[in-house]
C-alpha positions in Angstrom: -19.0 -31.2 4.2 -21.1 -28.4 3.5 -21.3 -27.0 6.8 -17.9 -27.0 7.2 -17.4 -25.3 3.9 -19.7 -22.9 5.2 -17.5 -22.0 8.4 -14.0 -21.5 6.9 -15.7 -19.2 4.8 -17.0 -16.9 6.9 -13.8 -17.1 8.6 -11.7 -15.9 5.5 -14.7 -12.4 4.8 -14.4 -11.9 8.6 -10.5 -11.7 8.6 -10.9 -10.5 5.2 -13.3 -7.2 6.6 -10.6 -6.2 9.8 -7.7 -6.2 7.1 -10.2 -3.7 5.3 -10.4 -2.1 8.4 -7.1 -2.2 9.3 -6.0 -1.2 6.1 -8.3 2.3 5.9 -7.5 3.2 9.3 -3.7 3.2 8.3 -4.6 5.8 5.1 -6.4 7.7 7.2 -3.3 7.6 9.8 -1.0 8.2 6.8 -3.3 11.2 5.7 -3.0 13.2 8.9 0.1 12.6 9.3 1.1 14.4 5.4 -1.7 17.0 7.0 0.3 18.1 9.9 3.6 18.4 7.8 2.0 20.4 5.7 2.2 18.4 2.8 -1.4 17.1 2.1 -1.3 19.3 -1.6 1.8 18.1 -3.0 2.0 15.8 -5.8 4.1 12.6 -5.0 7.4 12.6 -6.5 8.3 11.5 -9.8 10.2 8.6 -10.5 13.2 9.1 -12.8 12.4 7.5 -15.7 15.3 5.6 -18.4 17.2 2.5 -18.2 20.2 3.3 -18.7 23.0 4.2 -16.1 24.0 7.4 -14.9 27.7 6.7 -14.9 30.3 5.7 -17.9 31.2 1.9 -18.9 34.4 1.5 -17.9 36.3 0.1 -21.3 38.8 -2.7 -21.0 
């Protein structure tokens, strides 16, 4: 049972490591694309604050 648990743990850790590598590659690709577009130094757009809708509520 211990051997099976260890095998499963190793498999999970390997998959997590692979996923981490893929995320790093994706992040690098995104940064490369941003650099190609010339937006590397621009901050991300600010999100709009306020919970109320911009349109006036209709009264019946």
